[in-house]
N, C-alpha and C positions, 0 to 999 in steps of 0.2 A: 504493500500500499504506500501511497505517496501523500504529499501534502494536498492532493486532490480529494483526500478523505477526511470527513468530519467524524469525529468518534464522540458521541454524545454521552454525558454522564460516565466518562471513562474511568475516572478515579485512577488507580495504579495499573489498570489493565488496558492502556492505550495500545491501539494498533501500531506497529512500528512505522514511522514516517507520517503518521496522521496528525491532524490538528485535533487535540483534545479539548473538549469543553465540559466544565463541571461547575457546580455551584460552590464547591469548597477548593481552597488553594491546596496545591500539592506539586511534587517535582515533575509530574507528567502532564500537568494541567497548563495549556496554552492560553485558554480563554476562560476567565472566572466569571460565570454568569448563570443565573437561574433560568432554566428552560421555560418557566411560567412567565417571565418578564419579557414581553415582545414590544417591538422588534428586537431580535438579537443583533449583537454589534458585528455583523458579517454582511458583506455586500451580496446583492442578488446574484444567483447563477454562478456561485464560486465553485461548487463542489460536484465532482462525478460520482461520489459515492458517500453514503452516510451510514454509519452504524449506530443503532440504538439498542444497545444490549442491556437488559436489567435496569432500564431507566423509565420507559413510558408508564409503567405502572405507578410511578411516584408523582406523575405531574398532575396538576389540578385541572387543567383545560386541554384535553387531547386534541380537539379540533383546532385550537390556536397553535398548539405545538406542531401539528401536522401542516398547518398553513405555512410556518416558518420553515419547516423541513423542505417543503416544496419550494418556497422562496429562494432558499440558498442553494437548490439543486439546479444543475444544468438540465436542458432537455435531455431526456432519456437516462438520466442518472440512476443508479441503483440505490435502494434503501434496504438495509438489512435490519430486521427487528426481532429481538428475542425477548419474550416476557412470559409471566406465569400464565398457564392455561386456567380456565375459569373454575375448575373444580380441585385445583391443585392445593395441597396443604401448605405449600410454601407461599401461596397468595394469602392465605387466611392467617397465617401465624405472623407475619411482618405488620406491625401497626402503622408503617408508613406507606403501605400499598393502598392505592386508591381505586384500582381498577385491575381486571384480569382480561384475558382475550379468549376468543373463540375463533373458529375458522373464518367466519364471515366478519369479524371485527372491522377489517380495512376494506371490505366491499362497499362501504358507505363512501369511500374516496375514489371508486372505480366506476367511471360512467358506463361501462360495458355490463355491469351487473344490475340486477333488479333493485338492489339497495342504493345504488348510485343515483337513482332518480330522486332521492330525497334531498340532495344537495345541501347538507348542513353547512357547507361553506361554498362560497364563490371562487376560491382560490384552489385549494389543494386538489389535485387530480393525479391519481396513481393507478396504473395497471397492477393488479395482483398477479405477480408472476408465478408464485407458488407459496405453499405453506407446508409446514411439517411439524407433526407432533413429536414431542421429545419426552423420553421417561427417565426418571431416576430409580434406582433400585435400591429399596430398603435391604437392610440386612436380614439374616434369619431365613427362615423356610419360604416366606412370601417372596422375597428377592430372588431366591434360587428358583422358585416356580415361575416367576415373571421372565427370568432369563430364558427359560425354555419356551415360554409362550409368545415372547416378543417376535420372533421370526415370523410367526402366523398372524397374530393379533394385531400388531402395529400396522402392517401393511393393509389390513382389512378396515381398520379404523381410518387410515389415510384415504382409502379408496371410497369409503362410504361415510363421510364426515357428518352428513345430517342425521343418519341413523345412529352413528356412535354418539354424537353429542346429545341426541334426544334420549336414547335408551341404555347406553352402556358405559358411561363415564364413571358411574359409581362401582360397576363390577371390575372394570380394567382402567384404572385412573392413570393419565399422563400428567406430567408436572409442568411442562413448559410447551410453548408453541413458537415457531420461527416462521417469519414472513419474509419474502423478497418481493419488493415493489419496484416499479419503474415510474419515475417522474414523467407525467404527460404535460407538455407545455405547447 
């Protein structure tokens, strides 16, 4: 990655060569700024790639933040998002988490989807390129059982996300979800 990458909420885990933005000072933070304070001190169309790993669940206004992500992206920029899944215990246990995601969370920003018609923002438009469920493995017998089941059940959940999210998340929980978006300008 190069300085063409913006790493949001990176903390000490900044991508090599990226520009890191976080609300707390640190040795790897290049821009100290709260994501909820808009506009960000970044020029329009600056980045070809944005990473938001374990940060969007903490923001107050996701729509305003996505407007800013869109603003600082070049046309066609990729945006990688990783956040807790809606029924994840990691979402529920952190008192600073304000939201979790499901596979359609970012469809509201994709004009090609049925949810894109709601247009909660006149700015941010992203194609949802892909999403992936991610599991963590607890220890003990349940973790061992899940390691055996994952090669079969995780691809099924991925292929049939409506059915998985409506009926099976309690039986076979995933912990995180990853999205790849493309900025539409």
